[in-house]
C-alpha distance (Angstrom), angle and dihedral (degrees) to the residues before:
residue distance angle dihedral
X1 . . .
X2 3.78 . .
X3 3.79 111.9 .
X4 3.78 127.6 -148.5
X5 3.81 116.2 -172.1
X6 3.81 87.8 -13.6
X7 3.81 92.7 -55.5
X8 3.81 128.2 109.0
X9 3.79 109.6 -100.4
X10 3.80 117.0 -125.8
X11 3.78 131.0 177.7
X12 3.80 116.9 -146.3
X13 3.78 123.9 -170.8
X14 3.80 120.0 -171.5
X15 3.77 142.3 177.7
X16 3.77 140.2 169.9
X17 3.79 132.9 -153.9
X18 3.77 133.2 -166.4
X19 3.78 135.1 178.0
X20 3.77 113.1 -148.4
X21 3.80 98.1 2.5
X22 2.99 96.1 -106.9
X23 3.75 97.4 40.0
X24 3.78 139.8 81.1
X25 3.78 112.1 -22.3
X26 3.76 143.9 -179.7
X27 3.77 140.6 -167.6
X28 3.77 134.7 -155.0
X29 3.78 132.6 -165.0
X30 3.80 133.7 -177.2
X31 3.81 121.9 -162.8
X32 3.81 119.7 -163.0
X33 3.77 132.4 -176.9
X34 3.77 136.4 161.6
X35 3.80 118.3 -130.9
X36 3.81 126.7 -139.9
X37 3.82 89.9 -89.4
X38 3.81 91.5 55.5
X39 3.81 95.4 -106.7
X40 3.79 117.1 144.7
X41 3.80 115.7 -129.4
X42 3.79 123.8 -165.8
X43 3.77 136.3 -171.5
X44 3.80 125.3 -171.5
X45 3.80 121.6 -155.4
X46 3.79 128.8 -179.1
X47 3.76 142.6 161.9
X48 3.75 142.9 152.6
X49 3.77 149.9 -159.3
X50 3.79 134.5 -132.8
X51 3.82 95.7 -130.5
X52 3.80 119.2 25.5
X53 3.80 144.8 108.2
X54 3.77 133.2 -101.8
X55 3.81 92.9 -112.7
X56 3.81 90.7 52.4
X57 3.80 89.8 52.8
X58 3.82 92.0 47.5
X59 3.82 90.3 51.9
X60 3.80 92.9 44.1
X61 3.81 91.1 53.4
X62 3.81 90.4 54.5
X63 3.81 93.2 44.9
X64 3.79 93.5 49.1
X65 3.79 92.2 48.6
X66 3.80 92.9 51.4
X67 3.81 92.6 41.7
X68 3.80 89.9 56.6
X69 3.81 90.8 64.5
X70 3.81 110.7 96.8
X71 3.80 97.2 -157.9
X72 3.80 137.1 18.3
X73 3.80 111.9 -65.9
X74 3.78 140.9 178.4
X75 3.79 100.6 -113.2
X76 3.76 131.2 -166.7
X77 3.78 102.7 -162.3
X78 3.80 116.1 -163.8
X79 3.79 120.0 -165.7
X80 3.79 139.4 152.2
X81 3.81 91.4 -137.3
X82 3.79 113.0 111.1
X83 3.81 86.7 -177.2
X84 3.80 91.6 63.6
X85 3.80 98.3 36.5
X86 3.80 97.1 44.8
X87 3.80 94.8 41.9
X88 3.80 90.4 57.6
X89 3.81 104.6 31.0
X90 3.80 94.7 43.5
X91 3.80 90.7 46.0
X92 3.78 96.3 -120.3
X93 3.80 94.8 131.8
X94 3.80 91.7 52.6
X95 3.81 90.6 51.1
X96 3.81 90.9 48.5
X97 3.78 90.2 50.7
X98 3.81 92.6 47.6
X99 3.82 90.5 50.9
X100 3.82 93.5 50.0
X101 3.80 93.7 -93.7
X102 3.78 94.6 -53.7
X103 3.81 119.2 134.6
X104 3.79 126.7 -134.4
X105 3.83 89.5 -97.6
X106 3.84 87.8 58.5
X107 3.82 91.7 -112.3
X108 3.79 119.5 126.1
X109 3.79 116.4 -94.9
X110 3.79 114.3 -111.9
X111 3.80 127.1 -126.8
X112 3.80 93.6 21.6
X113 3.81 91.3 158.9
X114 3.81 90.2 59.3
X115 3.80 95.4 42.6
X116 3.81 88.0 52.7
X117 3.81 88.6 55.6
X118 3.81 93.4 45.8
X119 3.80 100.5 47.9
X120 3.84 96.4 64.9
X121 3.81 89.0 48.7
X122 3.79 89.7 54.1
X123 3.81 88.2 54.3
X124 3.80 92.4 48.2
X125 3.80 95.6 49.4
X126 3.79 132.7 41.6
X127 3.81 98.7 -121.2
X128 3.78 127.1 -171.2
X129 3.79 113.4 -170.8
X130 3.78 120.8 -143.3
X131 3.80 121.0 -172.0
X132 3.79 120.9 -151.0
X133 3.77 128.6 -178.2
X134 3.78 110.6 -102.7
X135 3.81 121.1 -119.6
X136 3.79 90.2 14.4
X137 3.80 99.4 117.8
X138 3.82 101.4 -90.8
X139 3.84 99.0 152.4
X140 3.81 99.5 -140.9
X141 3.80 93.4 39.5
X142 3.81 89.1 52.8
X143 3.82 90.2 49.6
X144 3.80 91.0 49.7
X145 3.78 89.2 49.4
X146 3.82 90.7 53.1
X147 3.81 90.3 50.2
X148 3.82 91.3 48.4
X149 3.80 94.5 46.2
X150 3.82 91.7 49.1
X151 3.80 89.9 53.2
X152 3.81 91.6 44.7
X153 3.79 89.9 53.1
X154 3.80 91.7 45.9
X155 3.82 89.7 54.5
X156 3.83 95.6 45.9
């Protein structure tokens, strides 16, 4: 297994889909790692809900990918969700948490239950977020989208 800062290196790709927003939704996640012999291993995860939002599905995909890791890892997490990437990398979610889940505009933060699940995972793992444009031909992002859409349709 490739190590980064002494931790196993894992790639996670994630995507969410929703019809109606709110409406039926799905999420998809792909985990990849290379073992000591140089063999690539992959695991696909997906799920959905009957009544949800796109941002909830994007967050759930990230949470489920990180939750699947048994021990602390160095993770490169690739998603097409600006909501997820910007909230973490620009520190918004930490400010919301510090202010009792109130945003800078004094409105309540959304999806607090999911952010409260994600934050401990971000402490457990060393996560680097990578944003990619959705529906732009990124192979793993397209696969995650297919997983998410299939779950969305199954929950419609």
